[in-house]
N, C-alpha and C positions, 0 to 999 in steps of 0.2 A: 504494500500500500504506500503510495507516495505521501510525502509530507503535505499538510494543508497550509495554504497561505491565508492568514486571518484577514488580509486585505480584500479577500473575495467573499467573506461572510457578510450576508445582508444585515443592515442595521436592524436592531431589535430582535435578532435571533436569540433563542434560549436553548442552550445545550445542557444535557442532563446526564453526565457520566457518573459512574459510581465513585470514581476517585479523580480529583483534579490535582495535578502536580504542577506547581508554579516554579518554573526555572529549569533550563536544560543544561545545567553544568554537571559536574561529576556526581553530585548527590541525586539530582533529578533523573539523570540517565541511568545511574545505578539502580534506583528504585524501579524504573520502568523495566529494566532487564530482569530484575529479581522477581517481578510480578508478572512476567510474561507467561502466557498460556494458563493463566488462572481465570476463574469466572469474573474477575474484577474488570469492568470496563473503564479504561484509563484515558484521560485527556491530559497531555503534557503541553503546557503553554510556555513558549519561549519568546522572549522579547525581540531577539534578533533573528537573522536569517542563518544561512550556513556559512557566510563569510562576513568579514568586517564591514560595517557601514557607519560612516561618520555621524550621521544624524541620530542613529540609535545610540551610539557611544556617548554622544553629548548629553543623554539623559542622566548620566552618572555625575555630571559636574556639580560641585558644591563648594562650601567654604571650609576654612580650617583656622584653628587658633592653637596657641600653646607651642609645644615642641614641633619643629618642622617635620612634616610627613610628606608622603607622595600625593600629588593632586588626585582628587577622588575620581576623576574621569580618566586617569592613567593607571590605576592600580588593579583594574579588572577589564577583561574584554567581553563585550555584551553581544555575543552570538553563540550559536549552538556549540556546546562544549565548555563554555564559561572559562573558568580559571585554567583549565587544562590546555587552552589555546596558547598560553604563554608561560607555562610552568617549566621549571628546570628538571623535573622528574625526581627530585630529592625525596627519598622515602625512608621512614623509620617508624617503628611502633612506639606508642606511649609506654612508659615504664609503670610499674605497679605503684610507686610512690606518687605518681601524677594523679591517681584516683583517690588518694588518702586525704582525710581531713587532718590537717596539721595545726596544732594549737598555736604555733608561732606564725602561721600564715593566714591572715584574715580572709574569710570568704572561700576557703579551700574546701575540697571534698566533693567528689561525684556521688550520686545516690546509689552507685554500685561499684564493685571492684573490677579490676582489669579482667578478671576471669569471665566476666559477662560478655566481653567482645572478643576474647581469644578464639572462640570457635569460628569467628567470621574473618580472621586475618588471612587464612589461606585463600579464600574466595576473593577477598579484596586485593591480595597480592596478584592473583591471576588477572583481575580486571584492569589493574594499573600496569600490568605486564612488567613486573620488576624481578622476574626470575624466581628461583626457589626461595622460600622464606627462611633465610639464614641469619642475616644481620650479625649479631655478636658471635654466632657460631662460626663465622668465617675464620676467626682466629684459631680454630681447632683444625683447620685444613691447610692445604698447600696454597701459599700466597706468592706472588711474583716479587719477592724481596722480603727482608726481615722486618719484623715489628720493631718500633722504637722502644728500646728497653726503658722501663720506668721502675724506679725503686718502689718498695712497698709503700702504699699510701692511699689517698682518696681518689686518685684519677686512674683511668684505664684506657687502653686502646679499644675503640669501638668502631662501628661501621654504619654508613649509609648504603642503601642500595638505590638503583636508579631505574625508573620507568624507561622502557625503550620500545617503541612501536614495533610489533612483530615484523621481521623481515626487513628492517630498516638499518642499513650499514652505517648510517651517520649517527646512530644512537639517539635519534630524536625521541623525546618523551611522547607517550600516548596522548593524543588529542582526542578526547572522548567523542566529540561531535563527528569528526571525520572517521575515526576508527570504528564506531559502532552505528553509523548512520544506516547502512544496509541491513544490519541486524534489527535495528529499531523499526524499519519499514516492514519487516516480516512478522512483527508481533501482532497476532490477530486481534488481541483485545486492547490495542493501543492506537490512539489517534494523536499524532504529534503536530502541533500547530505553530508555525513560525510567524514572526512579526506581531505577536499577540501580547500586549502589555496589560497586566492586571493593575488596575488603578484603584480598586477598592475591595476590601473584605467586608461584606455587608451582613450584619448580625440580625438574627430574628428578634422579635419584640421582647422575648424573655431573656435576651442576651446570654443564653446558655448554648446557643447553636449558631453556627455560621450558615446563613441562609443562601447567599449567592455571591458571585464574584462579578465585579464590573470589569469589562475588558475593552480596550481601545487600541487602535492602530494609529501610526503617525499619518496615515492617509485620511483619517477622519472617521473610520468606521467604529461603531460602538455596539456591543452585544453583551449578553449575560450568560454566565455558566452557573448552573445550579447543581452542584455535586452532593453526593451523600457525605463524603469526607474529602478533606483537602490537605495537601502537604505543601508547605512553604519551603522552597529550596532555591532561593535567590542569592544566597551568599550572606556573609556576616553584616554587610552594610545595608543591602537592599531588603533583607528580611525585616530589619528594624524599621526602615523607612515605610514599608507598606503597612506594618502593624500600627505605627504611630500616625500615619496619614489617614487611616480608616477610623476616623473619630466622629462620625456622624451620630452614633448611638452613645458611645462612651467617650466623653470629651478628651480623656487622656490617651485614647487609642485602644485597639484590640489587644487584650492580654497585658495591659499596662496599668491595671488598677493599683498596683503597688510601686509604680514609677521605676520599673526595672528595665523595660525595653529600651535598648540603645545604650544602656550603661555597661560598664566592664568591657568595653571594646579593647581588644589587644591585637598586637602583631608581634612578630619576633624581631627584636632589635638586633642589628648587625653592625656593630662598630668595626670599621675596617682598620687595618694596620694598628691594632691596639697593643701589640707586644712584638718583640723580636726573640726568636728562639735560635740558639746556636747548637748545632750537632757536632761534637768534637771529632767523630770518626769518619767524616766524609758525607757524601750525598745521602739524604734520606730516601727511603723507598718511594718510588714514583707514585704509588697509590695514595700517598698522603697529599700530593699536590694536584692530582687529577684523577679521573676515573680510569679504572682498569677492569679486566675480566678475570675471574677465577671462580671455580666451583659452580659454573653456570650462572653466576651473578655479575652484573655490571655494578661496580662498587667504588667507594672511596673511604679511606680511613678518617676517623675523627678521634678526638680525645675528650673524654667526658668524666664528670664526677660520678662516683658510684652512688647507688641509692643509700647505702649506709653512711657515706660521707655527707650526703645532702641532709639526711635526718640529723646526724650528730652536730653538724655545723649550721643547720638551719639555712641551707642554700637552695636556690632555684636551679632549674635546668640550664645547662650550657653545653654546646657542642662546638669544640674548638677545631678549626681547620688550619692546615699549613697552606700558605698562599704563595707569595712571590719570593724568589731568591733575592736577597738584599746584600749590599756591601756594608761593612762595619766602619764607623769612623775611628779615629785614633783612640778615643776613650774606650770604645767597644773592643777594639783589638787588644788594648792593654788589659781589660777585664778578662778576656779569654785567656791571655797568657798567664795572668795571675791565678785564675781559677784552675786551669789545667795543670799548672805547676804545682799548686797545693795538693791536687788530687793525684799527681804522678802520672798524668795522661799526656800523650803526644797529641796536640791539637793542630798540627801543621796542615791537616786536611779538613779543618773545620769549615762548615757551611752555615750561613745564617739565612733565616726566612722570616718574613712577616707572618703574623697570625691574624686570622679572622675568627668570627664566632657567631653563632645564633643564640640569643639570650631569651630566656623566659622572663616575662614581666609579672610583677605582683598584681593581682586583681585590684582594680581601682574603680569605684563607682563614678568618679568624676571624669574618667577617660570615657568619652561617650559621643554618640551621634544624636543630634537634635534637629527638629524641623526648623526651617527658616520661612520668611514671608515670600522669598523668591519662588518662582514656579518654572517648571520645565515645559517642553513643547506639548505635553499631555495634560498640563494643568496640575501636575503633582508637585507638592512642596519639595523644594530641594533641601539638602542636609548641610549641617555644619558639624565638623569633627573637632572636638576638643581633645587634643593629644597630650599625654603626660608620660613621663618616665621618672621613677623615684631614684633619688640618690642612693638609697639602699640597694636597688637593683645593680647599680654599677659597683658599689662596695662589695656586694656578694661575689660578683665576678672577679674582682681583684683578689679576693681570697682564693678563688679557684686558680688564678694565675700564680699566686704565691706558692700554692701546693704543687703545681706543675714544676715550677722552678726548683723546689726542694727535692722532688722525686728525680728530676734529671741529674741534679748534683749527687744525690744518694746513689744513683746507678752509675755514676761517672760517665754519663752519656752526653751531657750538655749543660746548658745554662739558659736563663731567661731574663729579659729586661722588659719591664712594663713601660710602655711608651706614652700612655695617656694618664693624666692625673686629675686635673680639674674637671668639673662638670662641663664647662665650655669646651675643653679639649676633647672630651668624649663626644659631645654633640656635634663637633665640627667634622667628625668622620662617620657620623651615624647614617646607616642605610637601614632598609626595612625589608622584610621577607615577602610582603604582599600577601600575608596570611591574615584573614579577617576572622576574628575569634570573639566569642563571649557575649554578644549583644542580646541573645535570647537564652541566657544561661539556664542550665538544668539543675533543679533542686526539688526534693520531695515537698518542701515547704513553699507555698505560693508567695510568701512574704520574702523569700530569698531567691526565687527563681521564676523564670517565665514559663518553662516547660517542666513536666515531671520526668520520671525515669524512663518512660516510654515515648518521650519527645512530644507529648500531648500538651497543648497550651492549657495552663491551669484555668479551670472554670468553663472551658469550651469542649463539648463532647466530640466534635468532629474536625478539629484543626490541629495539625501536627507541624513540627519544624524539623527539617533535615539539614545537615551540614555542620560546619565547625562553629557556627554562631551559638550552638548549645553547649560548647565546652565551658565548664565552670573555672577550670584552671587550664594552663596552656601547654605545659612542658616546653622543651626546646625542640622537640621533634616536629618535622614538617607535617601538616595536618592531613594531606590528601588520603594516604593509606588509612588513617584512623577514621576519617569522616566517611569513607566508603564502607569500612567495616561497621560503623555505627548505623549507616543507612541500611545495610543488609539486615542488621538486627531489627530495625524499624519495619522492614518489609515483612519479616516473620510475624511481628506483632500485628501488622495490618491484615495479614492472612487470617489471623484469629478474630479480628474485629469484624471482618466481612463474612465469617463462617456462619 
């Protein structure tokens, strides 16, 4: 079945699927694939087409304040496939500690442990095409070069795996829209509609039920979808915008009775060139600096704090990467000579590298997206992002770097220099992962979360949210593998709902 162009739907039409899926990114496509060949009649509504369109992309534009972030119309691509149209393929599962409530970390704790999504990791790994599910098990097999020796302590050699579109020699990551388009067309119980923008979630008079969706196209068509159940899968920013903007019945917006929608926004902070590491014994193995193949996986090494170290030192997630080869100034050379001499090590073949990192942020209710008075081409309120990063987040990472330096010296492998000190210094090299997290956070208590453990919006019997906007805490791991696993879990729950 061919995709449907919403611009050809007559004004005033009412469509009545069993399930409406709003958004054709990795979550929406995963859900459609997972519910294929079930009795559930699905309608997937995607704002864009199958390729980039500037007018559709402009719907994302908004304002920003606080810490410098990426322009909102540049941090996501608005066409079929969503964020997978421009992701780097970096993949890694969340750790057990990421699900735990930690007394020292306000607003932490998922409503279930990691074991709840573990059964879905293998299927998620298959969908993102990241090879066998190995990750840290890669260290137990044959690698193209030696692991960096680290003394006993709180950090260890860890691994990313990478999505790569099957049969693609350039190792390009899997773009869900292109990769799965033909498969989506063959699903008998799915209609996939392009250029269809949901502009309102309209509640029934008792406000316990989502009655219908308002849909519009940039060409001016308007029609209605009246589903039995709906899944919002537009991403961490647009999920919040649609809930907040649907304020005709509840002034605060759908699901926002406790003023939580749009709060706790997060991304992974990526301060570049934050430290310099020196390896005394020569060139570091290539898989620390770029991706390599081994054991059926396309992978890259990272250095990470152990879960025990994070608990003991009250640290957040950090995944350190070795980046560019750098030269040492006179002071650096003198430090290497002094350190290697004291350790009795020949450092004549020493190599120095800059370090990068992906950092987890502390949940912050004031880091949020809010509606503004400005309107887009569909008449929807645009957003303003208030971005924050706590000094404690940077301080916690400095403690991780200090431990790495200690372990390198303990193993007589190398040494480390922290290159960023003041807040301004850190922010001057700050980049972001383009990972939108937390704006519809998950919690069993409606006063602390927008959705419950089944991703159902509190107080609404037929509205669910898919994607990383439901993450209560964020880890340092890239979200796509994890949000796909979480969506597969939601699909199983919906099968029970429709039974």
